[in-house]
C-alpha positions in Angstrom: 63.5 87.4 80.9 64.2 90.8 82.5 67.3 91.3 84.7 66.9 91.7 88.4 68.8 93.2 91.4 69.8 90.6 94.0 71.9 90.5 97.1 75.0 88.5 96.6 76.0 86.1 99.3 78.7 88.4 100.6 76.1 91.2 100.9 77.1 93.0 97.7 74.3 94.1 95.5 74.7 92.9 91.9 72.7 93.0 88.8 71.8 89.7 87.3 70.2 88.7 84.0 67.5 86.1 84.0 70.1 83.3 83.8 71.8 84.4 87.0 74.9 85.8 85.2 76.4 88.8 86.9 76.4 92.1 85.0 78.0 94.4 87.5 78.6 94.9 91.2 77.7 98.2 92.7 80.2 98.0 95.5 82.2 95.5 97.5 82.3 94.8 101.2 86.0 95.5 101.3 86.2 98.9 99.7 89.8 99.8 100.8 90.0 103.4 102.2 93.0 105.1 103.7 91.7 104.3 107.2 91.2 100.7 106.4 94.6 100.4 104.8 96.3 101.9 107.9 94.3 99.7 110.2 95.4 96.6 108.3 99.1 97.7 108.2 99.6 99.2 111.7 96.9 97.5 113.7 93.9 99.7 114.1 90.8 98.7 116.1 89.4 96.5 113.4 92.7 94.7 112.8 93.1 94.1 116.5 90.0 91.9 116.8 90.7 88.5 118.1 89.8 85.4 116.1 87.9 82.5 117.6 88.4 79.5 115.5 85.6 77.0 115.4 86.2 73.3 115.3 85.8 71.6 111.9 82.4 70.0 111.3 81.3 67.2 109.1 80.1 69.7 106.6 83.4 71.5 106.8 85.3 68.3 106.0 83.1 67.7 103.0 83.3 71.3 101.7 87.0 71.7 102.1 87.4 69.0 99.5 86.1 71.5 97.0 89.3 73.5 97.5 91.6 70.9 96.0 95.3 71.1 95.9 96.1 70.5 92.3 99.9 70.1 92.7 102.7 72.6 93.2 101.3 76.1 94.0 97.9 75.5 92.2 94.6 75.4 94.1 91.0 75.2 93.2 89.3 78.4 94.5 85.8 80.0 94.1 86.1 83.2 92.1 83.9 86.3 91.4 84.0 89.0 88.8 85.6 92.1 90.2 83.4 94.7 88.5 83.5 98.1 90.2 84.6 100.0 87.1 85.7 103.5 88.0 86.6 102.5 91.6 90.2 102.5 92.9 92.0 99.3 93.9 94.2 99.0 97.0 97.3 99.9 95.0 95.8 103.0 93.5 94.7 101.7 90.1 91.4 103.1 88.7 89.4 100.1 87.5 88.7 99.9 83.7 86.1 97.9 81.8 88.6 95.4 80.4 91.1 95.1 83.3 93.3 92.1 83.8 94.1 91.7 87.5 92.9 89.9 90.6 92.2 90.7 94.2 93.5 88.4 97.0 92.6 88.7 100.7 96.0 89.8 102.0 98.0 93.0 101.7 101.1 90.8 101.8 100.9 90.0 98.1 99.7 93.4 96.7 101.7 94.5 93.7 102.6 98.1 93.1 100.4 100.3 90.9 100.9 98.9 87.4 103.4 96.4 88.7 103.8 92.6 88.4 105.6 91.7 91.6 102.9 89.2 92.5 101.0 87.3 89.7 98.6 84.4 89.4 97.8 82.1 86.6 94.1 81.4 86.2 92.7 78.4 84.4 89.1 77.8 83.6 87.8 75.1 81.2 90.9 75.0 79.1 91.5 78.7 79.0 94.4 80.4 80.9 95.5 83.9 81.7 98.4 85.3 83.8 97.5 88.5 85.7 98.9 90.6 88.6 97.5 91.1 92.1 96.3 94.7 92.2 93.6 94.6 94.9 92.8 93.2 98.3 89.7 91.0 99.0 87.3 89.5 99.1 86.4 89.7 102.8 89.7 89.6 104.5 93.0 91.6 104.3 95.3 89.2 106.2 94.4 85.7 104.9 97.3 84.3 103.0 95.6 81.0 102.5 98.0 79.9 99.7 100.8 79.6 102.3 101.3 76.6 104.6 99.1 76.5 107.7 102.1 77.3 109.9 102.5 80.7 108.2 98.9 81.7 108.3 96.9 83.7 110.9 94.3 81.0 110.7 96.7 78.2 111.4 94.0 75.5 112.0 92.9 75.7 108.3 94.5 73.7 105.6 96.7 75.3 103.0 94.6 76.6 100.1 91.4 77.0 102.0 90.2 80.6 102.5 89.0 81.7 105.9 85.8 83.1 104.3 85.0 79.7 102.8 85.4 78.0 106.2 83.2 80.7 107.8 80.6 80.3 105.1 80.6 76.5 104.9 81.3 75.4 108.5 80.7 78.4 110.8 84.5 78.8 111.3 85.2 81.8 113.5 81.4 82.0 114.2 80.7 82.4 110.5 82.5 85.8 110.5 85.5 87.3 108.6 88.5 88.9 110.3 86.4 92.1 110.7 83.6 90.5 112.6 81.2 90.6 109.7 79.0 87.6 108.8 80.4 85.9 105.7 77.9 85.4 102.9 80.0 83.7 100.2 83.0 81.3 100.0 84.9 83.4 97.5 88.7 83.4 97.7 89.5 85.6 94.7 88.0 88.5 92.7 88.9 88.6 89.0 89.1 91.7 86.8 86.4 92.0 84.1 88.8 91.6 81.2 90.4 88.5 82.6 87.0 87.2 83.6 85.8 87.6 80.0 89.0 86.1 78.5 88.5 83.0 80.6 85.0 82.7 79.2 83.4 82.6 82.7 79.7 83.1 82.5 79.4 83.8 86.2 81.0 83.0 89.6 82.6 79.6 89.5 85.5 77.4 90.6 88.8 78.3 89.0 92.3 76.9 89.2 94.7 79.4 90.6 98.5 79.1 90.5 100.3 81.5 92.8 103.3 82.1 90.6 105.6 83.6 93.3 105.5 80.2 95.0 106.7 78.4 91.9 110.4 77.9 91.1 111.6 80.9 89.1 113.4 79.0 86.4 114.7 75.6 85.7 117.2 73.8 83.4 116.1 73.8 79.8 117.1 71.6 76.8 119.7 73.0 74.4 118.2 75.4 71.8 117.0 74.1 68.5 119.6 73.5 65.8 120.4 76.7 64.0 119.0 78.9 66.8 121.6 78.5 69.5 122.1 82.3 69.7 118.5 83.3 70.1 117.4 84.9 73.4 115.5 82.7 75.9 112.6 84.6 77.6 110.7 83.2 80.6 107.0 84.0 81.2 107.9 86.7 83.8 110.5 88.5 81.6 110.4 91.3 79.0 110.7 90.0 75.4 113.7 91.3 73.2 111.9 94.5 72.0 114.9 96.8 71.6 116.5 97.8 68.3 119.0 95.2 67.2 121.9 95.2 64.7 121.4 93.1 61.5 122.5 89.4 61.5 124.3 89.1 58.2 124.7 85.3 58.2 122.0 84.3 55.7 119.5 83.0 58.3 117.5 86.2 58.8 115.9 89.0 56.9 116.6 92.5 58.3 113.7 95.0 58.8 115.4 98.3 59.0 112.1 100.1 59.7 111.8 98.6 63.2 115.4 97.2 63.6 114.7 93.5 63.9 115.8 90.3 62.3 113.2 87.8 61.1 114.1 84.2 60.4 113.9 83.2 56.7 111.0 80.8 57.4 108.9 83.5 59.1 109.9 86.1 56.5 108.7 83.8 53.7 105.4 83.2 55.5 105.0 86.9 56.2 105.4 87.9 52.6 103.3 85.0 51.3 100.3 85.5 53.5 99.6 89.2 53.6 102.7 90.9 54.8 102.4 94.2 56.7 98.6 94.6 56.1 97.8 91.3 57.9 100.7 90.9 60.4 102.2 94.3 60.8 105.9 94.9 61.1 108.2 93.0 63.5 108.5 94.6 67.0 110.7 92.0 68.7 113.5 89.7 67.8 112.9 86.1 67.3 113.2 84.3 70.7 112.6 81.2 72.7 109.6 81.6 74.9 109.2 79.5 78.1 105.7 79.4 79.7 104.9 78.7 83.3 103.6 75.3 82.4 106.9 74.3 80.8 105.8 74.9 77.1 108.7 76.1 74.9 108.0 77.9 71.7 110.1 79.9 69.2 108.2 83.1 68.5 108.4 86.6 67.1 106.1 89.5 67.9 104.6 91.6 65.0 102.4 94.6 65.4 99.2 92.7 64.7 100.2 89.1 65.3 102.5 86.6 67.1 104.1 84.1 64.7 105.6 80.8 66.0 108.1 78.6 64.2 108.6 74.8 64.7 112.4 74.5 64.1 112.1 70.8 63.5 109.6 71.0 60.7 109.8 74.6 59.6 106.0 75.0 60.1 104.7 78.4 60.9 101.6 79.1 63.0 99.8 82.1 64.4 98.8 82.8 68.0 95.1 83.8 68.4 95.9 87.2 69.9 92.2 88.2 69.8 91.6 86.1 72.9 94.2 88.2 74.8 93.0 91.6 73.6 90.6 94.3 74.6 87.0 93.7 73.8 83.7 94.8 75.2 82.4 92.3 77.7 78.8 92.3 76.5 79.9 92.0 72.9 81.9 88.8 73.9 78.8 87.0 75.2 77.5 84.3 72.9 74.4 84.9 70.7 71.6 82.6 69.7 72.2 80.7 66.4 70.4 81.8 63.2 70.2 80.9 59.6 72.9 82.5 57.4 71.8 85.2 55.0 73.5 87.3 52.4 74.3 89.9 55.1 75.1 87.8 58.1 77.0 84.5 58.9 76.7 82.6 62.2 79.7 80.6 63.5 78.6 77.7 65.7 82.1 77.0 67.1 82.4 80.5 68.6 78.7 81.4 68.9 79.2 84.7 67.1 78.4 86.3 63.8 79.9 88.6 61.2 77.5 91.0 59.5 77.1 93.7 56.9 80.2 95.8 56.2 82.5 93.7 58.4 81.2 90.6 56.6 82.1 92.1 53.2 85.6 93.1 54.5 86.2 89.7 56.1 85.2 87.8 52.9 87.2 90.1 50.5 90.4 90.1 52.5 91.1 86.5 53.3 88.2 85.3 55.4 88.7 82.7 58.1 92.2 81.8 56.8 93.4 85.3 57.4 91.4 86.5 60.5 89.8 83.4 62.0 86.3 83.3 63.2 84.5 86.1 65.1 84.8 85.9 68.9 82.6 88.9 69.7 79.8 90.9 68.2 80.2 94.5 67.1 80.6 97.2 69.8 81.2 100.9 69.6 83.5 103.2 71.6 84.4 106.9 71.6 88.1 107.7 71.7 89.7 110.4 73.9 89.7 112.7 70.9 85.9 112.3 70.5 86.1 110.0 67.4 83.6 107.2 67.3 84.8 103.7 66.2 82.9 100.5 65.8 84.9 97.3 66.4 84.7 93.5 66.3 87.2 90.9 67.5 88.2 87.9 65.6 90.6 85.1 66.6 93.6 86.8 64.9 92.4 90.4 64.3 90.2 93.3 65.4 88.3 95.2 62.7 87.7 98.9 63.3 85.2 101.0 61.3 85.7 104.7 61.4 82.6 106.8 60.5 84.7 109.9 59.9 86.7 107.9 57.2 83.8 106.7 55.1 84.8 106.5 51.5 88.6 106.3 52.1 91.1 103.5 52.3 91.1 103.9 56.1 87.3 103.4 56.6 88.0 99.9 58.0 91.4 99.2 59.7 92.9 96.5 61.8 94.0 97.0 65.4 97.6 96.7 66.4 96.8 94.0 68.9 100.3 92.9 69.9 101.4 96.5 70.3 98.5 97.0 72.7 99.3 93.8 74.7 102.9 94.9 75.1 101.8 98.4 76.3 99.3 96.9 78.7 102.1 94.8 80.3 104.2 97.9 80.7 107.0 96.7 78.4 108.4 99.8 76.8 109.5 99.6 73.2 
């Protein structure tokens, strides 16, 4: 079925495929210009409009239940894909194809360009991602719906319920947003394309949003595991221990003088026994205790191509599937139809992707699924800033890269430095 252009319910034109999945948005209602920004901040004509709040209707009472408070600072909100690649966000960021950020309808929580002052945690069908707020929208610029009603401009609305949703569902404010425009969608958040793909969202849908600046910063933790009382504890909003460190000459660690990091003996044995530098890369952090926003505690170490975790109680070592967190082409990440395996192609039902031809040969002859995991994308091509073409494919634990200008050499197929890229994307200098 061919794709078609349709008008989204907020008036934005989008391209949809035959299944109704969004491909791109050509523009958004709230394209933040200098004039718009000034009006919002200092009270221009548009910002000075009065709001007439409508009384809740029976439909409103029903629909508000969709915006559930899930405990703490977590709410269920209807989200859209940001799109708008090449446009500029409210904080001055030029939108890229694999961006990880969100837009919320209030300047009050806008992070600085490249900053993480305000972040949200998104959860969709078991997948999670933490991203900063880099844009303003959809619809409004002053609707801090995550705050208590007493702190909102729209004080008659319950906490967690966007003004645009109330306007759309229940004719709140005459069915209009704060600018006087007729609201055509209930959306309360726009999600950057990269985060949208990482969550596995096929189209606009309900997503659980945790507004992390409303959560307690830190809390009391249990004592570190035996033998690791001196390791650094790093919270989800803190920089890992990436700096060069002196060797620990106490028999518990191996010293990598190339990068200046200590690796616990358990991880060092695993590293050497399962591929070493070629599979995992060199260590780029110290071994540390990692605390996630959901309370999960892990003992981990970052390597150039992998993140290794150690269970201090059992000594078991595991790998983090960094492929899910890394850059990949959105279209390449979409599932493909199943097919019968051949000598040149294998289909993986669990991930709904395949590995074919040269990448299949490389995958099979260098450790297969045990080393790289299953494919989570198809192949895609890019042209680097230097004009070099590269064909790539993402797997659970690796990214393969085929370089046409290196055919016949040992560097014809390489593996991406996924963890290095993740650190750079987060702005953590090494």
